N, CA and C of each residue as an Amber inpcrd file, in Angstrom:
protein
   327
  -0.6470000  15.5440000 -10.6650000  -0.4260000  16.1440000  -9.0340000
   0.9890000  15.1510000  -8.7330000   2.0500000  15.1070000  -8.3920000
   3.3980000  14.9830000  -8.0370000   4.1680000  15.0700000  -6.8990000
   4.2870000  13.1650000  -6.0950000   4.6820000  13.4260000  -4.5920000
   5.9790000  13.1570000  -4.7010000   6.7630000  13.5670000  -3.7750000
   8.2790000  13.2580000  -3.7590000   8.4760000  11.2300000  -2.7950000
   7.3700000  11.0420000  -3.2140000   7.3310000   9.6870000  -2.5650000
   7.3310000   8.1610000  -3.2050000   7.1440000   7.1400000  -3.4850000
   6.9820000   6.7060000  -4.4310000   5.3150000   5.1050000  -3.4450000
   5.2800000   5.7750000  -2.4150000   4.4770000   4.8810000  -2.0280000
   4.4110000   4.8610000  -0.1660000   3.3360000   4.2320000  -0.0490000
   2.9740000   4.4700000   1.2560000   2.4970000   2.9070000   1.8250000
   2.5720000   3.2490000   3.1000000   1.4970000   2.2350000   3.7840000
  -0.0910000   3.1300000   4.6650000  -0.9170000   2.9310000   4.4550000
  -2.0530000   3.1990000   5.6470000  -2.3850000   1.9600000   6.6230000
  -2.7510000   3.1320000   7.8820000  -3.5490000   2.1130000   8.8280000
  -4.2990000   3.2140000   9.4870000  -5.4220000   2.9380000   9.8200000
  -6.5700000   3.7510000  10.8160000  -6.0710000   3.9290000  12.1780000
  -6.0660000   4.8510000  12.3830000  -5.2950000   5.1050000  13.6500000
  -6.6250000   4.7260000  14.8740000  -6.1880000   4.6410000  16.2890000
  -7.2540000   3.5140000  16.7780000  -8.7340000   4.1230000  17.7020000
  -9.3490000   5.4250000  16.7890000 -10.3440000   5.4760000  16.8200000
 -11.1410000   5.8730000  15.6830000 -10.0360000   5.2570000  14.4630000
 -10.7080000   4.8570000  13.1530000 -11.2100000   6.3970000  12.9870000
 -10.3890000   7.6250000  13.0150000 -10.6150000   8.5620000  12.8540000
  -9.9030000   9.4680000  11.2880000  -9.1330000   8.8740000  11.3850000
  -8.0630000   8.9730000  10.7410000  -6.8430000   7.8070000  10.5120000
  -6.2410000   7.9940000   8.7040000  -5.2930000   7.3050000   8.8420000
  -3.8480000   7.8370000   9.4380000  -3.0430000   6.6130000   9.7680000
  -1.4940000   6.6780000  10.2670000  -0.7980000   6.1850000   8.4080000
  -0.0740000   7.0920000   7.9970000   0.5280000   6.8670000   6.6540000
   1.8040000   7.1760000   7.3080000   2.4840000   5.9130000   6.5330000
   4.3670000   5.9700000   6.7560000   4.7800000   5.8530000   4.7470000
   5.4250000   6.6890000   4.2260000   5.7610000   7.0930000   3.4150000
   7.2860000   6.5260000   2.7880000   7.7420000   5.8010000   1.6740000
   8.8460000   4.7860000   1.2450000   8.8340000   5.6260000  -0.0760000
  10.1320000   5.7770000  -0.4610000  10.8410000   5.6110000  -1.8320000
  11.3530000   4.4350000  -2.1140000  11.4700000   3.5710000  -3.9520000
  12.0010000   2.9330000  -3.6410000  12.8000000   3.2000000  -3.9540000
  13.9240000   1.1450000  -3.0840000  15.3270000   1.6570000  -3.2690000
  16.2590000   0.4310000  -4.1310000  15.0110000  -0.0700000  -4.7810000
  15.3750000  -0.8820000  -5.9820000  15.8250000   0.2370000  -7.2190000
  17.0910000  -0.1190000  -8.3180000  17.4650000   1.0860000  -9.0780000
  16.0870000   0.4910000 -10.6220000  15.8070000  -0.5300000 -10.6170000
  15.0530000  -0.9780000 -11.4710000  13.4980000  -0.3590000 -11.3580000
  12.9790000  -0.8540000 -10.4730000  11.7530000   0.0990000 -10.4190000
  11.9310000   1.9150000 -10.3470000  13.0430000   2.5080000 -10.0730000
  12.8590000   3.6910000 -10.0380000  12.7610000   4.2800000 -11.8400000
  13.2690000   2.8650000 -12.4570000  12.8970000   3.5770000 -13.9010000
  11.4900000   3.3310000 -14.4380000  11.0980000   4.2310000 -15.4580000
   9.6410000   4.6460000 -16.1650000   8.5480000   4.2400000 -14.9520000
   8.6400000   5.1490000 -14.2060000   7.5460000   4.7760000 -13.1330000
   6.5290000   6.0430000 -13.5400000   5.5330000   5.7210000 -13.7600000
   4.1090000   5.9880000 -13.7420000   3.6280000   7.3670000 -12.8840000
   3.1260000   8.6160000 -13.5660000   3.0920000   9.5900000 -12.4070000
   1.2590000   9.1270000 -11.9450000   0.8940000   8.4920000 -12.2480000
  -1.0440000   8.7040000 -11.7990000  -1.2920000   6.8930000 -11.3170000
  -0.5500000   6.1460000 -11.8550000  -0.5540000   4.6780000 -12.1320000
  -0.1780000   3.9760000 -10.2620000  -1.1600000   3.5130000 -10.4380000
  -1.1660000   2.7690000  -8.6560000  -0.5170000   1.5750000  -8.5210000
  -0.1940000   0.7100000  -8.1060000  -0.3630000  -0.6310000  -7.1480000
  -1.1750000  -0.5460000  -5.7720000  -2.6110000  -1.1380000  -5.4680000
  -2.8920000  -0.4770000  -4.1250000  -3.4110000  -2.2910000  -3.7310000
  -3.7360000  -2.2810000  -2.3670000  -3.5610000  -3.3530000  -0.8660000
  -4.0040000  -3.0360000  -0.2770000  -5.2490000  -4.0290000   0.0220000
  -5.9270000  -3.5160000   0.7220000  -5.7670000  -5.0860000   2.1040000
  -5.7280000  -4.6200000   3.1290000  -5.3620000  -5.6880000   4.7260000
  -7.0830000  -5.4080000   5.3700000  -7.4810000  -6.2490000   6.1310000
  -8.1880000  -5.4940000   7.6090000  -7.7230000  -6.6360000   8.6600000
  -8.3650000  -6.2200000   9.2920000  -8.0880000  -7.6500000  10.8670000
  -9.2080000  -8.2870000  11.3400000  -8.9360000  -9.9810000  11.4480000
 -10.5430000 -10.6160000  11.6040000  -9.6660000 -11.5000000  12.8370000
 -10.5220000 -11.3730000  13.8300000 -10.1490000 -12.4060000  14.8640000
  -8.9600000 -12.8360000  15.2110000  -8.1260000 -11.6630000  15.0270000
  -6.5860000 -11.5820000  15.9560000  -5.4260000 -11.5660000  14.8890000
  -6.0730000 -11.3920000  13.7110000  -4.9730000 -12.0560000  12.3870000
  -5.8240000 -10.7190000  11.3130000  -4.3940000 -10.2150000  10.9070000
  -4.7040000  -9.3850000   9.3510000  -4.7270000 -10.2080000   8.0530000
  -6.0400000  -9.8290000   7.1410000  -6.2720000 -11.3660000   6.4050000
  -6.0020000  -9.8950000   5.0470000  -5.4040000 -10.8680000   3.7700000
  -5.1810000 -10.2770000   2.8060000  -6.6770000  -9.9650000   1.9270000
  -7.3210000  -8.7250000   1.4940000  -8.2740000  -8.4090000   1.1200000
  -8.5560000  -9.3690000  -0.7210000  -7.9300000  -7.3740000  -0.9170000
  -7.4890000  -7.6800000  -2.8100000  -6.8440000  -6.6500000  -3.0590000
  -6.5360000  -6.6860000  -4.3070000  -5.2500000  -5.4820000  -4.7340000
  -5.6090000  -5.6010000  -6.6540000  -4.6820000  -4.2100000  -6.2170000
  -5.3670000  -4.1420000  -8.0320000  -4.8000000  -3.0060000  -8.1210000
  -4.8280000  -2.6160000  -9.8850000  -3.8350000  -1.2140000 -10.3590000
  -5.3210000   0.1530000 -10.1670000  -4.7940000   1.3860000 -10.0590000
  -5.9470000   2.5260000 -10.7970000  -4.8390000   3.5110000 -11.0210000
  -5.5710000   3.9870000 -11.9280000  -5.2300000   5.2630000 -12.0210000
  -5.8150000   6.3430000 -10.6510000  -4.6430000   7.1820000 -10.5640000
  -5.5020000   7.9120000  -9.4000000  -5.1480000   9.8680000  -9.4370000
  -5.2200000  10.7520000 -10.0170000  -5.1480000  12.1860000  -9.9420000
  -4.4590000  12.1720000  -8.4120000  -5.1920000  12.2890000  -7.3340000
  -4.8700000  12.1560000  -6.0190000  -4.9350000  11.0760000  -5.1010000
  -3.7170000  10.3470000  -5.0070000  -3.9840000   9.2930000  -4.3040000
  -4.4890000   9.8510000  -2.3490000  -4.0380000  10.5780000  -1.9170000
  -4.2490000  10.8230000  -1.0540000  -5.9130000  11.0230000  -0.7160000
  -6.3080000  11.8150000  -1.4560000  -8.3490000  11.7760000  -1.9490000
  -8.7960000  10.6160000  -1.5230000  -7.9690000   9.5340000  -2.3610000
  -8.6360000   8.6370000  -2.3660000  -8.3570000   7.4540000  -1.4850000
  -7.2650000   7.3310000  -0.2990000  -7.0810000   7.0140000   0.7830000
  -7.5930000   7.9640000   2.1430000  -7.6870000   9.4480000   1.5970000
  -8.4700000   9.2760000   3.2570000 -10.3840000   9.3180000   3.1860000
 -11.0130000   8.7230000   1.9130000 -11.8520000   8.3760000   1.7340000
 -12.2410000   6.9460000   2.3850000 -11.2500000   6.1570000   3.0760000
 -11.7610000   4.8880000   3.4020000 -11.2610000   5.2900000   4.7230000
 -11.3500000   6.7320000   4.9550000 -11.1110000   6.1500000   7.0030000
 -12.6290000   5.5260000   7.7770000 -12.4610000   5.4900000   8.8360000
 -13.3380000   4.4400000   8.9140000 -13.8790000   3.3800000   8.8800000
 -13.3180000   2.7860000   7.3640000 -13.4840000   1.6370000   7.0410000
 -12.8810000   0.1140000   7.2680000 -12.0740000   0.3430000   8.1560000
 -11.3260000  -0.4470000   9.0350000  -9.8390000  -0.9580000   8.1760000
  -9.7960000  -0.5960000   6.8280000  -8.8680000  -0.8620000   5.9450000
  -7.5730000  -0.4790000   6.2300000  -6.4780000  -1.3880000   6.1170000
  -5.2770000  -1.5350000   6.0660000  -4.5070000  -1.4830000   5.1750000
  -3.8140000  -1.0300000   4.0600000  -3.3500000  -1.3490000   2.7670000
  -1.5440000  -0.8610000   2.8660000  -1.4820000  -0.5050000   1.3930000
  -0.3670000   0.0470000   0.8560000  -0.7040000   0.4590000  -0.3680000
  -0.0010000   1.4040000  -1.3570000  -0.1670000   1.7510000  -2.1340000
   1.0790000   2.6420000  -2.8190000   1.4890000   1.7080000  -3.6990000
   2.8590000   2.6390000  -4.4890000   2.4080000   2.7270000  -6.3480000
   3.5260000   3.6370000  -6.2590000   3.5020000   4.3270000  -8.0470000
   4.4360000   2.4850000  -8.7380000   2.9870000   2.9340000  -9.6720000
   3.4610000   1.6780000 -10.6180000   4.7540000   1.6460000 -11.8430000
   5.4030000   1.5120000 -11.7440000   6.8590000   1.2660000 -12.9980000
   6.3890000  -0.2090000 -13.8520000   7.7540000   0.1600000 -14.3070000
   8.0070000  -0.8710000 -16.1120000   8.2650000  -2.2500000 -15.1460000
   8.3720000  -2.2730000 -13.5700000   9.0680000  -3.1310000 -13.1230000
   8.5270000  -3.8990000 -11.6480000   7.7040000  -2.9450000 -11.5050000
   7.0750000  -3.0440000  -9.9660000   5.8490000  -4.3330000  -9.7830000
   5.2890000  -5.0140000 -10.6990000   4.5480000  -5.6560000 -10.2650000
   4.5870000  -6.7250000  -9.4970000   5.8700000  -7.7030000  -9.5140000
   6.6870000  -8.7370000  -8.9750000   7.2750000  -8.3560000  -7.8510000
   7.7490000  -7.0660000  -8.1770000   8.0180000  -6.6690000  -6.5880000
   6.7780000  -6.2460000  -5.4330000   5.7390000  -5.5560000  -6.1200000
   5.0520000  -5.1770000  -5.4010000   4.3060000  -6.5530000  -4.6450000
   3.8990000  -7.5980000  -5.2770000   3.7370000  -9.0970000  -5.0590000
   4.3330000  -9.2290000  -3.8850000   5.2700000  -9.2400000  -3.7430000
   6.8370000  -9.9760000  -2.8930000   6.8020000  -9.0580000  -1.7700000
   6.2060000  -7.9560000  -1.4950000   5.8310000  -6.6740000  -0.5300000
   4.5630000  -7.1610000  -0.0090000   3.6610000  -7.3820000  -0.6760000
   2.3490000  -7.7500000   0.2970000   2.7150000  -8.7980000   0.7560000
   3.7070000  -9.7120000  -0.0300000   3.4340000 -11.0800000   1.4070000
   4.5910000 -10.7590000   2.7000000   5.6950000 -10.1080000   2.2560000
   6.9140000  -9.6190000   3.2750000   5.4470000  -8.8240000   4.7920000
   4.7850000  -7.3760000   4.0550000   3.8400000  -7.4710000   4.4440000
   2.8690000  -7.9590000   5.2920000   2.2570000  -9.1180000   5.0740000
   1.5560000 -10.3860000   5.5400000   2.4400000 -10.5750000   6.8190000
   3.8260000 -10.9880000   6.4480000   4.0050000 -12.2750000   7.2240000
   4.8160000 -11.0670000   8.7700000   4.6610000  -9.7230000   8.2360000
   5.3040000  -8.8690000   9.6700000   4.5290000  -8.5700000  10.2900000
   3.1720000  -7.9760000  10.0170000   1.8740000  -7.7900000  10.7220000
   1.4340000  -9.0950000  11.1500000   1.6560000 -10.4330000  10.6220000
   0.6980000 -11.2980000  11.7790000   1.8770000 -12.3410000  12.5810000
   3.5470000 -11.6270000  12.4950000   4.7920000 -12.3130000  13.0940000
   4.4010000 -13.4410000  12.9220000   4.0310000 -13.7530000  11.7040000
   4.9930000 -16.0310000  10.6020000   6.5120000 -15.3960000  10.3820000
   6.7110000 -16.1260000  10.0730000   8.2030000 -16.9260000   9.4100000
   8.0180000 -16.4990000   8.0030000   7.0480000 -16.6980000   7.6580000
   6.2030000 -17.7120000   6.3340000   4.9570000 -17.6460000   6.4110000
   4.6940000 -17.8490000   4.8180000   3.0130000 -17.8760000   4.7150000
   2.6140000 -18.5980000   3.7550000
C-alpha cells in the first residue's frame, strides 16, 4: 500500500474516540532516497502530570500504518510515524527531541 506522505503525527481527540492526524513529507533531499515501502519509525508519548513523557520508539513493518494507528484509539498515546529511509535514523531521533520540546514548551531537554 503506497501513501503520498512520508509520515504523520497522531494525537487523540479530546474525548478519546478518534485520532487527529497531521501528515508530512520529507523536506531533506537525503531522506527522500531509498525510502522503504513498508518499514516505519514509530515513537510514542503520553501526557502525565502536566507534561508529555517519551514512552518508546521502534521500527516496524506495516502493510497499513493507518490500521495500526487506529487500533490506538482510546489508549491516550500521542506519537509520530515516519517512513524509514537509508538515512532517516538520526533525523527521526532529532524529530522526537524537537517534538518533545515543543509539546512541553521547553527550549531544550
